[in-house]
C-alpha positions as CSV (number, residue, x, y, z in Angstrom):
1,M,-0.2,0.0,-0.1
2,S,1.3,3.5,-0.9
3,L,1.5,6.4,1.4
4,D,-1.2,8.1,-0.8
5,E,-3.6,5.0,-0.5
6,Y,-2.9,5.2,3.3
7,F,-4.0,8.7,3.5
8,E,-6.9,8.2,1.5
9,L,-8.0,5.4,3.8
10,L,-7.2,7.5,6.9
11,V,-9.3,10.5,5.8
12,F,-12.2,8.1,4.7
13,T,-12.2,6.7,8.3
14,G,-12.2,10.0,9.9
15,K,-15.1,11.3,8.0
16,Q,-17.2,8.3,9.0
17,G,-17.4,9.6,12.9
18,R,-18.7,7.5,15.7
19,S,-21.5,8.1,18.0
20,D,-19.5,7.4,21.1
21,K,-16.6,10.0,19.9
22,R,-16.4,13.5,19.6
23,G,-16.0,15.0,16.1
24,K,-14.8,13.7,12.7
25,I,-12.9,15.0,9.8
26,K,-15.1,17.7,7.7
27,A,-16.8,16.1,4.5
28,D,-15.0,18.9,2.3
29,V,-11.4,17.7,3.5
30,E,-9.6,15.9,0.7
31,I,-6.6,14.1,-0.1
32,P,-5.6,14.1,-3.9
33,S,-5.7,10.4,-4.8
34,T,-5.9,8.4,-7.9
35,Q,-8.1,5.8,-6.1
36,S,-11.2,6.0,-4.1
37,A,-11.2,4.2,-0.6
38,S,-13.4,1.5,-2.1
39,A,-10.9,0.7,-4.9
40,I,-8.3,0.6,-2.1
41,L,-10.3,-1.7,0.1
42,S,-11.1,-4.1,-2.9
43,K,-7.3,-4.2,-3.6
44,L,-6.7,-5.2,-0.2
45,G,-9.4,-7.8,0.0
46,I,-11.4,-6.0,2.6
47,A,-15.2,-5.9,2.3
48,D,-16.3,-2.1,2.2
49,G,-18.9,-2.1,4.8
50,M,-16.2,-4.0,7.3
51,W,-13.6,-1.3,7.4
52,C,-14.7,1.0,9.9
53,D,-15.8,-1.9,12.1
54,L,-12.4,-3.4,11.7
55,V,-10.4,-0.1,12.5
56,W,-12.7,0.9,15.4
57,N,-13.0,-2.6,16.9
58,F,-9.5,-3.7,16.3
59,K,-9.2,-5.7,19.3
60,K,-12.4,-7.7,18.7
61,Y,-10.9,-9.0,15.5
62,F,-7.2,-9.1,16.4
63,G,-7.2,-8.8,20.2
64,R,-5.2,-11.9,21.0
65,S,-3.5,-12.5,17.8
66,R,0.2,-12.1,17.1
67,G,-0.5,-9.9,14.2
68,A,-3.3,-8.6,12.0
69,G,-4.0,-9.3,8.4
70,S,-6.1,-11.4,5.8
71,P,-7.0,-14.9,7.4
72,D,-4.5,-16.4,4.7
73,N,-1.6,-14.3,5.8
74,M,-2.7,-14.9,9.4
75,R,-2.5,-18.8,8.6
76,E,0.7,-18.5,7.1
77,D,2.2,-16.6,10.1
78,A,0.8,-19.2,12.4
79,V,2.5,-22.3,10.3
80,S,5.8,-20.3,10.0
81,H,5.9,-20.4,14.0
82,S,4.7,-24.2,14.1
83,L,1.1,-23.2,15.3
84,S,-2.0,-24.7,13.9
85,F,-3.8,-21.4,13.9
86,Q,-3.5,-17.7,15.0
87,P,-6.1,-16.3,17.5
88,G,-8.5,-14.0,15.8
89,Q,-8.3,-16.0,12.1
90,K,-12.0,-16.9,12.5
91,M,-13.0,-13.3,13.2
92,A,-11.0,-12.0,10.3
93,W,-13.0,-13.9,7.8
94,K,-15.8,-11.6,8.4
95,C,-13.9,-8.6,7.1
96,F,-12.1,-9.9,4.1
97,T,-13.9,-10.7,0.9
98,K,-11.1,-12.4,-0.9
99,A,-10.3,-14.8,1.7
100,Q,-10.6,-18.5,1.0
């Protein structure tokens, strides 16, 4: 992921706001980008509707895991450390559209 893509997702997330938090990034704030947040999420394999939940409830998905990522990446990490699975792997399936 490029720095521009990261900033695009950061601004997108900040514009969503949360009922339990004060403030959010104003709708007219834009970062020049060649891709939309939706295109970036698709490239990462993350379901559009899950991004904010994934960010705001990070611990729910990856709280006990050694790291965060797609279920496939988490499985690879578990295998490389002689583990049968990575805690949080099952919850990560809810967020990733391209997971198999």
